[in-house]
Backbone as CSV, one residue per row, in Angstrom:
resi,resn,N_x,N_y,N_z,CA_x,CA_y,CA_z,C_x,C_y,C_z
1,MET,91.733,75.130,96.882,92.857,76.014,96.596,92.696,76.269,95.137
2,GLY,93.003,77.704,94.846,92.883,78.106,93.528,94.060,77.740,92.584
3,ASP,93.991,77.592,91.261,95.121,77.153,90.453,95.625,78.357,89.804
4,TYR,97.080,78.487,89.878,97.603,79.648,89.170,98.018,79.133,87.819
5,SER,97.694,79.937,86.908,98.071,79.675,85.571,98.655,80.714,84.773
6,ALA,99.894,80.671,84.214,100.454,81.985,83.510,99.539,82.489,82.258
7,VAL,99.554,83.813,82.044,98.865,84.367,81.061,99.929,84.910,79.919
8,SER,100.788,85.812,80.496,101.705,86.352,79.611,102.897,85.603,79.206
9,GLY,103.245,84.496,79.980,104.472,83.715,79.739,105.712,84.304,80.657
10,ILE,105.494,85.547,81.215,106.510,85.805,82.084,106.146,85.728,83.561
11,LYS,106.717,84.565,84.025,106.128,83.911,85.199,106.051,84.863,86.352
12,VAL,107.108,85.721,86.701,107.087,86.522,87.869,106.063,87.590,87.515
13,LEU,105.982,88.183,86.459,104.840,89.231,86.293,103.577,88.533,86.422
14,ASP,103.298,87.506,85.829,101.937,86.863,86.026,101.606,86.544,87.425
15,ARG,102.706,86.031,88.187,102.293,85.817,89.627,102.123,87.141,90.320
16,ALA,102.828,88.217,90.154,102.547,89.443,90.754,101.227,89.906,90.451
17,VAL,100.768,89.799,89.204,99.433,90.301,88.998,98.478,89.452,89.739
18,ALA,98.633,88.224,89.757,97.594,87.267,90.464,97.597,87.725,91.907
19,ILE,98.676,88.162,92.513,98.637,88.635,93.897,97.827,90.009,93.955
20,MET,98.162,90.869,93.028,97.325,92.010,93.142,95.879,91.840,92.888
21,MET,95.473,90.995,91.977,94.076,90.759,91.530,93.354,90.213,92.786
22,ALA,94.140,89.344,93.485,93.459,88.710,94.853,93.243,89.874,95.864
23,ALA,94.392,90.603,95.937,94.222,91.781,96.988,93.151,92.688,96.722
24,ALA,92.995,93.094,95.460,91.959,93.905,94.990,90.488,93.278,95.098
25,ASN,90.438,92.114,94.901,89.096,91.365,95.229,88.567,91.538,96.484
26,LYS,89.406,91.392,97.646,89.073,91.580,98.948,90.366,91.554,99.869
27,PRO,90.289,92.170,100.995,91.354,92.184,101.898,91.737,90.735,102.312
28,SER,93.054,90.408,101.979,93.337,88.895,102.223,94.476,88.746,103.100
29,THR,94.445,87.549,104.017,95.680,87.170,104.562,96.600,86.448,103.679
30,LEU,97.664,86.164,104.232,98.664,85.471,103.301,98.004,84.102,102.859
31,ASN,97.421,83.405,103.917,96.760,82.140,103.489,95.822,82.339,102.373
32,ASP,94.978,83.382,102.482,94.064,83.745,101.473,94.695,83.846,100.017
33,LEU,95.795,84.706,100.064,96.488,84.806,98.731,96.914,83.508,98.129
34,CYS,97.472,82.674,99.164,97.977,81.387,98.536,96.707,80.563,98.037
35,GLU,95.635,80.592,98.615,94.667,79.823,98.228,93.973,80.314,96.965
36,THR,93.863,81.606,96.854,93.267,82.293,95.634,94.304,82.198,94.250
37,THR,95.508,82.215,94.604,96.547,82.197,93.412,97.157,80.798,93.206
38,GLY,97.079,79.892,94.350,97.750,78.629,94.077,99.295,78.778,94.314
39,LEU,99.788,79.878,94.764,101.181,80.049,94.862,101.735,79.555,96.130
40,PRO,102.996,78.963,96.313,103.463,78.658,97.529,103.625,79.827,98.542
41,ARG,103.562,79.596,99.742,103.480,80.574,100.926,104.657,81.592,100.688
42,ALA,105.837,81.083,100.572,107.134,81.774,100.561,107.086,82.745,99.265
43,THR,106.456,82.214,98.205,106.512,82.972,96.911,105.494,84.133,97.007
44,ALA,104.360,83.777,97.650,103.309,84.929,97.778,103.708,85.862,98.725
45,HIS,104.344,85.624,99.711,104.897,86.490,100.728,105.864,87.458,100.153
46,ARG,106.725,86.859,99.366,107.950,87.641,98.782,107.379,88.518,97.773
47,LEU,106.463,88.127,96.874,105.904,88.997,95.896,104.953,90.024,96.424
48,ALA,104.173,89.769,97.512,103.299,90.751,98.154,104.092,91.895,98.809
49,THR,105.267,91.447,99.380,106.160,92.429,100.055,106.860,93.382,98.969
50,ALA,107.214,92.905,97.870,107.869,93.574,96.833,106.762,94.727,96.297
51,LEU,105.573,94.090,96.016,104.468,94.847,95.632,104.038,96.121,96.633
52,GLU,104.184,95.734,97.827,103.940,96.752,98.957,104.949,97.880,98.793
53,ALA,106.177,97.399,98.631,107.337,98.611,98.542,106.960,99.600,97.395
54,HIS,106.407,99.075,96.312,105.971,100.014,95.260,104.480,100.578,95.507
55,ARG,103.886,100.270,96.610,102.493,100.790,96.966,101.396,100.190,95.920
56,LEU,101.746,99.116,95.468,100.623,98.391,94.460,99.694,97.600,95.311
57,VAL,100.239,97.090,96.478,99.388,96.458,97.427,99.737,97.196,98.679
58,ALA,98.863,97.011,99.696,99.128,97.600,101.099,98.524,96.734,101.993
59,ARG,98.768,96.851,103.304,98.182,96.077,104.345,97.366,96.889,105.203
60,THR,96.090,96.298,105.673,95.189,96.931,106.522,95.703,96.827,107.982
61,PRO,95.043,97.583,108.909,95.642,97.443,110.383,95.619,96.143,110.936
62,GLU,94.645,95.264,110.289,94.620,93.853,110.729,95.765,92.901,110.138
63,GLY,96.512,93.584,109.201,97.739,92.845,108.483,97.091,92.268,107.307
64,LYS,96.013,92.381,106.825,95.573,91.702,105.440,96.050,92.623,104.358
65,TRP,96.284,91.829,103.227,96.732,92.470,101.953,95.572,93.143,101.142
66,THR,95.794,94.358,100.826,94.558,95.089,99.998,95.282,95.814,98.841
67,ILE,94.462,96.439,98.098,95.031,97.219,96.914,95.856,98.496,97.376
68,GLY,96.762,98.890,96.731,97.638,100.008,97.220,97.288,101.396,96.668
69,SER,97.720,102.461,97.132,97.415,103.716,96.819,98.041,104.174,95.465
70,ALA,99.133,103.468,94.970,99.761,103.909,93.767,99.019,103.541,92.423
71,LEU,97.898,102.785,92.518,97.289,102.291,91.354,96.515,103.507,90.846
72,PRO,96.348,103.528,89.515,95.752,104.826,88.856,94.432,105.155,89.388
73,GLY,93.484,104.217,89.683,92.226,104.371,90.160,92.151,105.046,91.438
74,ASN,93.086,104.489,92.361,93.127,105.069,93.656,93.720,106.327,93.703
75,ARG,94.585,106.775,92.836,95.289,108.134,92.662,94.291,109.112,92.214
76,ASN,93.408,108.538,91.140,92.308,109.585,90.640,91.319,109.899,91.750
77,ASP,90.998,108.915,92.581,90.150,109.194,93.621,90.707,110.285,94.556
78,LEU,91.910,110.018,94.962,92.682,110.969,95.775,92.625,112.313,95.319
79,LEU,93.218,112.393,94.054,93.111,113.842,93.403,91.763,114.511,93.299
80,THR,90.817,113.751,92.934,89.401,114.354,92.851,89.021,114.845,94.182
81,SER,89.264,114.086,95.200,88.926,114.537,96.415,89.902,115.791,97.110
82,ALA,91.061,115.627,96.660,92.075,116.612,97.121,91.856,118.084,96.544
83,LYS,91.493,118.202,95.305,91.535,119.511,94.659,90.675,120.642,95.308
84,PRO,89.393,120.383,95.647,88.639,121.450,96.394,89.257,121.706,97.673
85,ILE,89.678,120.730,98.455,90.215,120.884,99.827,91.494,121.662,99.709
86,MET,92.334,121.375,98.795,93.603,122.205,98.769,93.401,123.484,98.312
87,HIS,92.490,123.756,97.338,91.948,125.287,96.962,91.526,126.024,98.211
88,GLN,90.808,125.336,98.977,90.239,126.047,100.076,91.289,126.454,100.943
89,LEU,92.171,125.396,101.317,93.375,125.590,102.221,94.244,126.644,101.667
90,MET,94.483,126.827,100.408,95.244,127.915,99.804,94.600,129.222,100.006
91,GLU,93.287,129.350,99.846,92.612,130.622,100.075,92.581,130.946,101.551
92,ASP,92.599,130.045,102.444,92.582,130.333,103.914,93.938,130.749,104.338
93,THR,94.920,130.303,103.793,96.326,130.538,104.242,97.120,131.650,103.364
94,GLY,96.783,131.586,101.981,97.375,132.516,101.197,98.833,131.941,100.748
95,GLU,99.022,130.752,101.102,100.307,129.998,100.958,100.251,128.942,99.843
96,SER,101.469,128.365,99.354,101.325,127.204,98.371,101.053,125.918,99.189
97,ILE,100.283,125.134,98.506,99.822,123.936,98.974,100.297,122.717,97.999
98,GLN,100.953,121.661,98.613,101.361,120.512,97.930,100.821,119.182,98.459
99,LEU,100.671,118.348,97.543,100.214,116.898,97.901,101.298,116.107,97.344
100,TYR,101.878,115.263,98.210,103.095,114.496,97.911,102.555,112.989,98.121
101,GLN,103.181,112.070,97.457,102.990,110.591,97.491,104.500,109.931,97.577
102,TRP,104.529,108.997,98.454,105.801,108.294,98.579,106.095,107.348,97.407
103,THR,107.349,107.586,96.795,107.604,106.822,95.656,109.018,106.307,95.805
104,GLU,109.090,105.238,96.646,110.315,104.524,96.807,111.356,105.508,97.570
105,THR,112.333,105.984,96.999,113.269,106.844,97.589,113.064,108.355,97.520
106,THR,112.000,108.655,96.915,111.628,110.151,96.888,110.176,110.404,97.226
107,ARG,109.782,111.595,97.373,108.338,112.008,97.435,107.955,112.684,96.173
108,THR,106.900,112.306,95.354,106.511,113.069,94.212,105.356,113.966,94.460
109,CYS,105.424,115.046,93.972,104.283,116.081,93.916,103.314,115.656,93.045
110,VAL,102.057,115.305,93.452,101.081,114.986,92.655,99.947,115.957,92.341
111,ALA,99.882,116.997,93.202,98.999,118.048,92.904,99.419,119.281,93.772
112,THR,99.039,120.439,93.388,99.403,121.798,94.003,98.163,122.692,93.932
113,ALA,98.206,123.834,94.671,97.303,124.906,94.753,98.170,125.991,95.012
114,GLU,98.296,127.037,94.021,99.105,128.160,94.186,98.425,129.461,94.184
115,PRO,98.654,130.508,95.042,98.009,131.774,95.051,98.441,132.450,93.723
116,SER,97.460,133.159,93.218,97.677,133.949,91.824,98.607,135.085,92.089
117,GLN,98.711,135.557,93.141,99.750,136.748,93.391,100.714,136.408,94.388
118,GLY,101.817,137.276,94.354,102.908,137.122,95.332,103.901,136.234,94.903
119,LEU,104.976,136.201,95.723,106.121,135.253,95.570,105.881,134.180,96.464
120,HIS,105.859,132.993,95.836,105.483,131.773,96.823,106.499,130.554,96.372
121,ASN,106.375,129.510,97.154,107.278,128.299,96.851,106.344,127.303,95.812
122,VAL,106.834,127.495,94.658,106.166,126.676,93.610,107.070,125.325,93.432
123,VAL,106.091,124.250,93.615,106.826,122.917,93.339,105.849,122.397,92.153
124,PRO,106.567,122.148,91.094,105.771,121.654,89.907,105.252,120.257,90.190
125,VAL,104.077,119.952,89.612,103.456,118.621,89.599,104.423,117.664,88.935
126,GLY,104.719,116.577,89.472,105.734,115.599,89.008,107.061,115.725,89.525
127,SER,107.339,116.801,90.296,108.576,116.908,90.869,108.847,115.808,91.897
128,GLN,110.139,115.280,91.882,110.575,114.225,92.822,111.595,114.821,93.837
129,LEU,111.253,115.016,95.002,112.083,115.567,96.102,112.685,114.365,97.125
130,PRO,113.690,114.646,97.555,114.371,113.610,98.354,113.610,113.406,99.810
131,LEU,113.758,112.288,100.181,113.165,111.954,101.563,114.085,112.308,102.653
132,THR,115.160,112.938,102.410,116.162,113.186,103.431,115.904,114.448,104.201
133,SER,115.038,115.309,103.685,114.935,116.554,104.387,113.489,117.074,104.074
134,GLY,113.013,118.072,104.977,111.739,118.600,105.031,110.497,117.918,105.659
135,SER,109.567,118.687,106.152,108.413,118.347,106.931,107.678,117.082,106.268
136,ALA,107.538,117.091,104.963,106.743,116.012,104.231,107.685,114.636,104.386
137,ALA,108.864,114.835,104.263,109.627,113.547,104.380,109.624,113.083,105.797
138,ARG,109.691,113.898,106.828,109.412,113.362,108.135,108.105,112.604,108.428
139,VAL,106.915,113.175,107.802,105.692,112.554,107.776,105.796,111.156,107.233
140,ILE,106.432,110.965,106.012,106.426,109.832,105.285,107.265,108.713,106.195
141,ALA,108.275,109.324,106.604,109.139,108.463,107.557,108.455,107.886,108.686
142,ALA,107.574,108.726,109.154,106.678,108.408,110.539,105.685,107.506,110.174
143,PHE,104.849,107.763,109.258,103.575,107.061,108.919,103.617,106.024,107.896
144,ALA,104.758,106.035,107.109,104.966,104.719,106.267,105.908,103.942,107.104
145,GLU,106.407,104.222,108.177,107.425,103.509,109.004,108.574,102.941,108.366
146,ILE,109.221,103.884,107.810,110.499,103.537,107.017,111.676,104.258,107.626
147,THR,112.796,103.732,107.518,114.013,104.354,107.807,114.675,104.980,106.565
148,ILE,115.123,106.329,106.761,115.579,107.015,105.667,117.198,107.348,105.965
149,ASP,117.961,106.513,105.009,119.361,106.933,105.129,119.911,108.247,104.767
150,GLY,120.635,108.769,105.691,121.203,110.152,105.256,120.270,111.347,105.593
151,ALA,119.259,111.103,106.288,118.252,112.101,106.760,118.957,113.087,107.524
152,THR,118.524,114.451,107.295,118.960,115.444,108.094,118.231,115.635,109.458
153,PHE,117.123,114.860,109.598,116.391,114.869,110.809,116.622,113.582,111.526
154,SER,116.236,113.562,112.778,116.611,112.445,113.640,115.389,111.503,113.865
155,GLN,115.663,110.397,114.402,114.561,109.386,114.879,113.584,110.153,115.719
156,ASP,114.232,110.993,116.662,113.373,111.632,117.590,112.272,112.527,116.879
157,ASP,112.967,113.171,115.802,111.876,113.986,115.016,110.807,113.212,114.406
158,VAL,111.150,111.939,113.907,110.198,111.093,113.258,109.220,110.676,114.244
159,ASP,109.598,110.398,115.510,108.764,109.751,116.477,107.814,110.967,117.023
160,ALA,108.309,112.120,117.133,107.604,113.236,117.431,106.295,113.633,116.332
161,ALA,106.649,113.394,115.125,105.694,113.470,114.135,104.743,112.495,114.225
162,LYS,105.017,111.272,114.428,103.966,110.227,114.587,103.133,110.446,115.781
163,ARG,103.727,111.025,116.922,102.734,111.260,118.048,101.888,112.395,117.779
164,ALA,102.308,113.501,117.153,101.719,114.701,116.966,100.736,114.652,115.866
165,GLY,101.032,113.830,114.816,100.223,113.803,113.530,100.594,114.917,112.539
166,TYR,101.611,115.524,112.839,102.125,116.541,111.785,103.612,116.669,112.031
167,SER,104.390,117.431,111.087,105.649,117.885,111.226,105.842,119.148,110.726
168,GLU,106.885,119.935,111.127,107.228,121.192,110.559,108.738,121.268,110.408
169,SER,109.178,122.075,109.392,110.550,122.339,109.252,110.817,123.733,108.785
170,VAL,112.017,124.259,109.125,112.409,125.554,108.783,113.894,125.545,108.294
171,GLU,113.911,125.882,107.087,115.188,125.985,106.181,115.874,124.615,106.268
172,GLU,115.203,123.545,106.248,115.817,122.310,106.344,116.068,121.799,104.912
173,ARG,115.277,121.883,103.989,115.533,121.486,102.716,116.064,122.474,101.841
174,GLU,115.752,123.709,102.141,116.053,125.014,101.259,116.224,126.133,102.154
175,ALA,117.249,127.029,101.929,117.261,128.190,102.709,116.126,129.145,102.391
176,GLY,115.569,129.764,103.536,114.520,130.724,103.403,113.203,130.028,103.332
177,LEU,113.095,128.625,103.299,111.831,127.902,103.095,111.315,127.249,104.302
178,ALA,110.130,127.358,104.722,109.574,126.684,105.909,108.322,125.846,105.428
179,SER,107.856,124.861,106.117,106.785,124.042,105.804,106.239,123.333,106.958
180,VAL,104.916,122.936,106.830,104.345,122.111,107.688,103.402,121.120,107.119
181,SER,103.477,119.813,107.396,102.922,118.718,106.792,102.010,117.819,107.616
182,ALA,101.139,117.056,107.132,100.329,116.191,107.717,100.007,114.920,106.895
183,PRO,99.833,113.930,107.499,99.488,112.709,106.718,98.086,112.524,106.202
184,ILE,97.878,111.929,105.052,96.558,111.689,104.485,96.445,110.179,104.640
185,MET,95.487,109.672,105.476,95.387,108.151,105.616,94.185,107.674,104.851
186,ASP,94.297,106.515,104.246,93.127,105.827,103.542,92.259,105.150,104.428
187,ALA,91.239,104.461,103.818,90.273,103.840,104.682,90.851,102.547,105.438
188,ASN,91.998,102.050,104.982,92.601,100.933,105.535,93.683,101.384,106.501
189,GLY,93.819,102.640,106.910,94.729,103.049,107.822,96.200,103.156,107.311
190,GLN,96.323,103.194,106.101,97.615,103.318,105.390,97.756,104.673,104.810
191,LEU,99.240,105.043,104.694,99.524,106.400,104.353,99.226,106.543,102.855
192,ALA,98.248,107.480,102.425,97.973,107.621,101.074,98.837,108.745,100.490
193,ALA,99.009,109.775,101.262,99.606,110.964,100.626,100.052,111.846,101.930
194,VAL,100.798,113.020,101.658,101.045,114.074,102.475,100.750,115.414,101.908
195,LEU,99.991,116.054,102.877,99.498,117.437,102.611,100.402,118.501,103.209
196,SER,100.754,119.380,102.403,101.945,120.349,102.999,101.601,121.793,102.685
197,ILE,101.917,122.801,103.515,101.940,124.169,103.238,103.204,124.610,103.347
198,SER,103.822,125.276,102.356,105.013,125.781,102.294,105.158,127.246,101.807
199,GLY,106.302,127.897,102.319,106.614,129.330,101.915,107.637,129.952,102.619
200,SER,107.741,131.218,102.596,108.854,131.976,103.116,108.866,131.846,104.611
201,VAL,110.244,131.646,105.238,110.231,131.586,106.746,109.721,132.793,107.315
202,ASP,109.677,134.028,106.632,109.256,135.169,107.341,107.772,135.124,107.526
203,ARG,106.956,134.563,106.566,105.626,134.519,106.743,105.103,133.299,107.519
204,PHE,106.063,132.474,107.878,105.594,131.383,108.743,106.086,131.413,110.157
205,LYS,106.412,132.765,110.565,106.782,132.988,111.874,105.511,133.071,112.842
206,PRO,105.460,132.704,114.125,106.662,132.105,114.980,107.043,130.829,114.730
207,SER,106.107,129.931,114.011,106.559,128.576,113.604,105.464,128.171,112.624
208,PRO,105.753,127.301,111.606,104.900,126.866,110.708,103.661,126.310,111.213
209,TYR,103.695,125.538,112.311,102.678,124.859,112.912,101.734,125.942,113.616
210,LYS,102.444,126.681,114.370,101.635,127.832,115.118,100.913,128.705,114.028
211,LYS,101.395,128.983,112.881,100.851,129.782,112.003,99.803,129.113,111.143
212,PHE,99.962,127.921,110.715,99.113,127.248,109.969,98.592,125.873,110.229
213,GLY,98.997,125.423,111.338,98.714,123.912,111.798,97.173,123.741,111.889
214,THR,96.503,124.581,112.530,94.999,124.411,112.705,94.470,124.138,111.328
215,GLN,94.667,125.013,110.357,93.931,124.858,108.958,94.339,123.768,108.273
216,LEU,95.779,123.434,108.407,96.331,122.060,107.809,95.693,120.812,108.424
217,LEU,95.560,120.709,109.530,95.090,119.529,110.235,93.574,119.396,109.974
218,GLU,92.881,120.395,109.781,91.490,120.304,109.541,91.250,119.881,108.037
219,ALA,92.006,120.369,107.170,92.038,120.023,105.705,92.370,118.584,105.513
220,ALA,93.569,118.147,106.358,93.984,116.698,106.199,92.979,115.786,106.679
221,GLY,92.221,116.310,107.697,91.158,115.276,108.315,90.087,115.108,107.273
222,LYS,89.686,116.227,106.581,88.611,116.191,105.602,89.169,115.267,104.467
223,LEU,90.251,115.406,103.983,90.734,114.545,102.917,90.790,113.097,103.115
224,SER,91.444,112.846,104.418,91.490,111.451,104.830,90.092,110.728,104.993
225,ALA,89.081,111.578,105.426,87.749,111.200,105.617,87.077,110.731,104.311
226,SER,87.467,111.667,103.243,86.798,111.409,102.002,87.400,110.192,101.258
227,LEU,88.303,109.567,101.667,88.936,108.284,101.244,88.386,107.094,101.833
């Protein structure tokens, strides 16, 4: 068993960092984390679960702990891969493209691709939007497997998004606005981001998915594969 020793003198911080370092070194079971850090099982589980909520660690499909998508290096890799794919999607559709990441009770826009002409739905990078409405929020609820209090959509909508691999919304978050979104999954099968196309309801008829779904899913598949 490895021995845990404090570095900063702030015990809970040092223990959390030890968990992160162990998960970054290799995908680890809870027993692995305990052996590597020397922490008691209950403590290791509590800290790993808290770090998972902040996406600093994540779980593989096998249930092992690994590094999370919120760490800067992982986000940089995501953005580097996303930029050309998002630009091409914008060129193919003529609409605004956004990339969102789940940030606890919100979704944060981390990248955009905007057409140079025309009136479009501009979401500034860094904007934090609620998880209670919109196609991207539905995708986060479905693929992060979380329950969103006060959502304007139903559990049936979330289940449908999980089955289909996308979700669409029409004037759900804002009047006159429509969108369609798909999940970006990392190599561990975890939700890394959500790719969205959004714009005027009139341009998204007969439905956001029927208009742009094929292009969106192709782009989302490329981005997921690149991770």
